[in-house]
NUMI-382617 format. One record per residue: residue number from 1; x, y, z of N, C-alpha, C, O in turn. Coordinates in Angstrom, 1 decimal, padded with zeros to 4 digits. Example, Ala and Ser with C-alpha at 12.3 -4.5 7.8 and 13.67 -1.06 7.14 Angstrom:
! residues 2
pos,n.x,n.y,n.z,ca.x,ca.y,ca.z,c.x,c.y,c.z,o.x,o.y,o.z
1,013.2,-005.7,007.8,012.3,-004.5,007.8,013.2,-003.3,007.8,014.2,-003.3,008.5
2,012.8,-002.2,007.1,013.7,-001.1,007.1,012.9,000.0,007.9,013.4,001.1,008.0
END
This chain:
! residues 112
pos,n.x,n.y,n.z,ca.x,ca.y,ca.z,c.x,c.y,c.z,o.x,o.y,o.z
1,098.2,108.6,062.7,096.9,109.0,063.5,096.0,107.7,063.1,096.0,107.2,062.0
2,095.3,107.4,064.0,094.2,106.6,063.7,093.0,107.2,063.2,092.7,108.4,063.5
3,092.2,106.4,062.4,090.8,107.1,061.9,089.8,107.2,063.1,090.2,106.8,064.2
4,088.8,107.6,062.9,087.8,107.7,063.9,087.4,106.4,064.4,087.3,106.2,065.6
5,087.1,105.4,063.5,086.6,104.0,063.9,087.8,103.3,064.7,087.5,102.5,065.6
6,089.0,103.7,064.3,090.3,103.1,065.0,090.3,103.6,066.5,090.3,102.8,067.5
7,090.2,104.9,066.5,090.1,105.5,068.0,089.0,104.9,068.8,089.3,104.6,070.0
8,087.7,104.6,068.2,086.7,104.2,069.0,087.0,102.6,069.3,086.5,102.1,070.3
9,087.7,102.0,068.5,088.0,100.4,068.9,089.1,100.5,069.8,089.1,099.5,070.5
10,090.1,101.4,070.0,091.2,101.4,070.9,090.5,101.8,072.3,090.8,101.3,073.3
11,089.7,102.8,072.2,089.2,103.3,073.4,088.4,102.3,074.0,088.4,102.1,075.3
12,087.5,101.6,073.3,086.7,100.5,073.8,087.5,099.6,074.4,087.4,099.3,075.6
13,088.4,099.0,073.6,089.4,097.9,074.0,090.1,098.3,075.6,090.2,097.5,076.5
14,090.5,099.6,075.6,091.1,100.0,076.9,090.1,100.1,077.9,090.4,099.6,079.0
15,088.9,100.6,077.7,087.8,100.6,078.6,087.6,099.1,079.1,087.6,098.9,080.3
16,087.5,098.2,078.2,087.1,096.9,078.4,088.1,096.2,079.4,087.9,095.5,080.4
17,089.3,096.6,079.0,090.5,096.0,080.0,090.5,096.5,081.2,090.7,095.8,082.2
18,090.2,097.8,081.5,089.9,098.6,082.8,089.0,098.0,083.7,089.2,097.8,084.8
19,087.6,097.7,082.9,086.5,097.1,083.8,086.8,095.7,084.1,086.4,095.2,085.1
20,087.4,094.9,083.2,087.7,093.6,083.6,088.7,093.4,084.6,088.6,092.4,085.4
21,089.8,094.3,084.7,090.9,094.4,085.8,090.1,094.8,087.2,090.5,094.2,088.2
22,089.2,095.6,087.2,088.5,096.0,088.3,087.6,094.9,088.8,087.7,094.5,090.0
23,086.8,094.3,087.8,085.9,093.1,088.2,086.6,092.1,088.9,086.3,091.6,090.0
24,087.9,091.7,088.1,088.7,090.5,088.5,089.3,090.8,090.1,089.4,090.0,091.0
25,089.7,092.2,090.2,090.2,092.4,091.6,089.2,092.4,092.6,089.5,091.9,093.7
26,087.9,092.9,092.3,087.0,092.7,093.3,086.5,091.3,093.6,086.0,091.1,094.7
27,086.5,090.4,092.5,086.2,089.1,092.8,087.2,088.3,093.7,086.9,087.5,094.6
28,088.4,088.8,093.4,089.3,088.1,094.3,089.4,088.7,095.7,089.5,087.9,096.7
29,089.2,089.9,095.9,089.1,090.7,097.1,087.8,090.1,098.0,087.9,090.1,099.2
30,086.8,089.7,097.4,085.5,089.2,097.9,085.7,087.6,098.3,084.9,087.0,099.0
31,086.8,087.1,097.8,086.9,085.7,098.2,086.0,084.8,097.3,085.5,083.8,097.9
32,085.6,085.0,096.0,084.8,084.4,095.3,085.3,082.8,094.9,086.2,082.3,095.6
33,084.6,082.2,093.8,085.0,081.1,093.2,086.4,081.0,092.6,087.1,080.0,092.5
34,086.9,082.3,092.2,088.1,082.4,091.5,089.2,082.3,092.6,090.2,081.5,092.5
35,089.0,083.1,093.7,089.9,083.1,094.8,090.2,081.8,095.3,091.3,081.5,095.7
36,089.2,080.9,095.3,089.5,079.6,096.1,090.1,078.6,095.1,090.7,077.6,095.6
37,090.0,078.9,093.8,090.7,078.0,092.8,092.0,078.3,092.6,092.7,077.4,092.1
38,092.5,079.4,093.0,094.0,079.6,093.2,094.6,079.1,094.2,094.1,079.1,095.3
39,095.8,078.5,094.0,096.8,078.0,095.0,097.0,079.1,096.2,097.1,080.3,095.9
40,096.9,078.7,097.5,097.2,079.8,098.4,098.5,080.6,098.3,098.5,081.7,098.7
41,099.7,080.0,097.7,100.8,080.8,097.7,100.7,081.8,096.3,101.5,082.8,096.2
42,099.8,081.5,095.2,099.5,082.2,094.0,098.5,083.1,094.2,098.1,083.7,093.2
43,097.9,083.5,095.5,096.8,084.4,095.5,097.7,085.7,095.9,098.7,085.7,096.6
44,097.2,086.7,095.1,097.9,088.0,095.5,097.6,088.6,096.8,096.6,088.4,097.5
45,098.5,089.4,097.1,098.4,090.1,098.5,097.1,091.2,098.4,096.9,091.9,097.4
46,096.4,091.1,099.5,095.1,092.0,099.5,095.4,093.4,099.5,094.6,094.2,099.0
47,096.5,093.8,100.2,096.9,095.2,100.5,097.2,095.7,099.1,096.9,096.8,098.7
48,098.0,094.8,098.2,098.5,095.3,097.0,097.1,095.5,096.0,097.0,096.5,095.2
49,096.3,094.7,096.2,095.2,094.8,095.2,094.4,096.0,095.5,093.9,096.7,094.6
50,094.2,096.3,097.0,093.6,097.4,097.2,094.2,098.6,096.8,093.6,099.5,096.3
51,095.6,098.6,097.1,096.5,099.9,096.7,096.5,100.3,095.1,096.4,101.4,094.7
52,096.5,099.1,094.3,096.2,099.4,092.8,094.9,099.8,092.5,094.8,100.6,091.5
53,093.9,099.3,093.1,092.4,099.8,092.9,092.4,101.3,093.3,091.8,102.1,092.6
54,093.0,101.6,094.3,092.9,102.9,094.8,093.5,103.8,093.7,092.9,104.8,093.2
55,094.8,103.4,093.1,095.6,104.1,092.0,094.9,104.3,091.0,095.0,105.3,090.4
56,093.9,103.3,090.5,093.1,103.1,089.4,092.1,104.2,089.6,091.9,104.9,088.6
57,091.4,104.4,090.7,090.4,105.3,090.8,090.8,106.7,090.8,090.1,107.5,090.4
58,092.0,107.0,091.3,092.7,108.4,091.1,092.8,108.5,089.6,092.4,109.6,089.1
59,093.4,107.5,088.8,093.5,107.7,087.5,092.2,108.0,086.7,092.1,108.8,085.8
60,091.2,107.1,087.1,090.0,107.4,086.4,089.2,108.9,086.6,088.4,109.4,085.8
61,089.5,109.4,087.8,089.1,110.7,088.1,089.9,111.8,087.4,089.4,112.7,086.8
62,091.2,111.5,087.4,092.1,112.6,086.8,092.2,112.6,085.4,092.1,113.7,084.9
63,092.4,111.5,084.6,092.4,111.5,083.2,091.2,112.1,082.5,091.4,112.9,081.5
64,090.1,111.9,082.7,089.0,112.7,081.8,089.1,114.2,082.1,089.0,114.9,081.1
65,089.4,114.7,083.3,089.4,116.0,083.7,090.8,116.8,083.0,090.9,117.9,082.6
66,091.8,116.0,082.9,093.0,116.3,082.2,092.9,116.5,080.6,093.5,117.4,079.9
67,092.0,115.7,080.2,091.7,115.5,078.7,090.8,116.6,078.3,090.8,117.2,077.2
68,089.9,117.0,079.3,089.0,118.1,079.0,089.5,119.5,079.3,089.3,120.4,078.5
69,090.2,119.7,080.4,090.9,121.1,080.6,092.3,120.7,081.1,092.6,120.6,082.3
70,093.0,120.5,080.1,094.4,120.4,080.5,095.2,121.5,081.2,096.2,121.2,081.8
71,094.8,122.7,081.1,095.7,123.8,081.7,094.9,124.3,083.1,095.5,125.1,083.9
72,093.7,123.8,083.2,092.9,124.2,084.5,093.6,123.8,085.9,094.3,122.9,086.0
73,093.2,124.7,086.8,094.0,124.2,088.2,093.5,123.0,088.7,094.3,122.3,089.3
74,092.4,122.7,088.5,091.9,121.3,089.0,092.6,120.2,088.5,092.9,119.3,089.2
75,092.9,120.4,087.1,093.7,119.4,086.3,095.1,119.2,086.9,095.5,118.1,087.2
76,095.8,120.3,087.1,097.0,120.3,087.6,097.1,119.6,089.1,098.0,118.8,089.4
77,096.1,120.0,090.0,095.9,119.5,091.4,095.8,118.1,091.4,096.5,117.4,092.1
78,094.9,117.6,090.6,094.7,116.1,090.2,095.7,115.3,089.8,095.9,114.2,090.2
79,096.6,115.9,088.9,097.8,115.5,088.4,098.8,115.3,089.4,099.4,114.2,089.3
80,099.0,116.2,090.4,099.9,116.1,091.5,099.3,114.9,092.4,100.1,114.1,092.9
81,098.0,114.9,092.6,097.5,113.9,093.4,097.8,112.4,092.9,098.2,111.5,093.6
82,097.7,112.4,091.5,097.9,111.1,090.8,099.3,110.8,091.0,099.6,109.7,091.4
83,100.2,111.7,090.7,101.7,111.6,090.8,102.2,111.0,092.2,102.8,110.0,092.3
84,101.6,111.9,093.3,102.0,111.4,094.7,101.5,110.0,095.0,102.2,109.2,095.6
85,100.2,109.6,094.5,099.8,108.2,094.8,100.6,107.2,094.0,100.9,106.1,094.5
86,100.8,107.5,092.9,101.6,106.5,092.1,102.9,106.5,092.6,103.4,105.4,092.6
87,103.7,107.5,093.1,105.1,107.3,093.7,104.7,106.4,095.0,105.2,105.3,095.0
88,103.9,106.7,095.8,103.6,106.1,097.1,103.3,104.6,097.0,103.9,103.9,097.7
89,102.5,104.3,096.2,102.1,102.9,095.8,103.2,102.1,095.3,103.4,101.0,095.8
90,104.1,102.7,094.3,105.1,102.0,093.7,106.3,101.8,094.7,106.8,100.7,094.8
91,106.6,102.7,095.4,107.8,102.7,096.4,107.2,101.7,097.5,108.1,101.0,098.0
92,106.1,101.7,097.9,105.7,100.8,098.9,105.7,099.3,098.4,106.2,098.4,099.0
93,105.3,099.3,097.3,105.4,097.7,096.6,107.0,097.4,096.5,107.5,096.4,097.0
94,107.7,098.3,096.0,109.1,097.8,095.8,110.1,097.7,097.0,110.9,096.9,097.0
95,109.8,098.7,098.0,110.8,098.9,099.0,110.3,098.3,100.4,111.1,097.7,101.1
96,109.0,098.5,100.6,108.4,098.4,102.0,107.4,097.2,102.1,106.7,097.1,103.1
97,107.3,096.1,101.1,106.6,095.0,101.2,106.8,094.1,102.3,105.7,093.7,102.8
98,108.0,093.8,102.8,108.1,093.0,103.9,107.6,093.6,105.2,106.9,093.0,106.0
99,107.8,095.0,105.4,107.2,095.7,106.5,105.7,095.8,106.5,105.0,095.5,107.4
100,105.2,096.1,105.4,103.7,096.0,105.3,103.2,094.6,105.5,102.1,094.4,106.1
101,103.9,093.5,105.1,103.4,092.1,105.3,103.4,091.7,106.6,102.6,091.0,107.0
102,104.5,092.3,107.5,104.7,091.8,108.8,103.5,092.7,109.6,102.9,092.2,110.6
103,103.3,093.9,109.3,102.4,094.8,110.1,100.8,094.2,109.8,100.0,094.3,110.7
104,100.6,093.5,108.6,099.3,092.9,108.3,099.2,091.7,109.2,098.1,091.4,109.7
105,100.2,090.8,109.3,100.2,089.6,109.9,100.1,090.0,111.5,099.3,089.4,112.3
106,100.9,091.0,111.8,100.7,091.4,113.3,099.3,091.9,113.8,098.9,091.7,115.0
107,098.6,092.5,112.9,097.2,092.9,113.2,096.1,091.8,113.1,094.9,092.1,113.4
108,096.5,090.7,112.6,095.8,089.5,112.4,094.8,089.5,111.1,093.8,088.7,110.9
109,095.2,090.5,110.2,094.5,090.6,108.9,094.8,089.5,107.9,096.0,089.1,107.9
110,094.0,089.0,107.2,094.5,088.0,106.0,095.4,088.7,105.1,095.1,089.8,104.7
111,096.6,088.1,104.8,097.5,088.4,103.9,097.2,088.2,102.4,097.4,089.0,101.5
112,096.7,087.2,102.4,096.3,086.8,101.0,094.7,086.3,100.8,094.3,086.0,099.7
END
């Protein structure tokens, strides 16, 4: 077990990583300076970033509720929502990437 100070350090580190990942994703999605510094083939797909940000949002809503009330009905419902969201995002990224890419191109939306 970690001491109280160790827990605070770990929680601060994880929260900092989460905030920096969200800020970095938003900067890339808004096509800021960092976006233009990346080579076009190295830029992440926009729909993947949006999917991962949505998954992170569901996690941020579910996790504190689960930590506070682990056996409550709302906690279990949010756990189910998180599980379904995680499964759909993971399977879409793993198996359906070419289909989603062709759909995005057909609609005329920017892929990267």
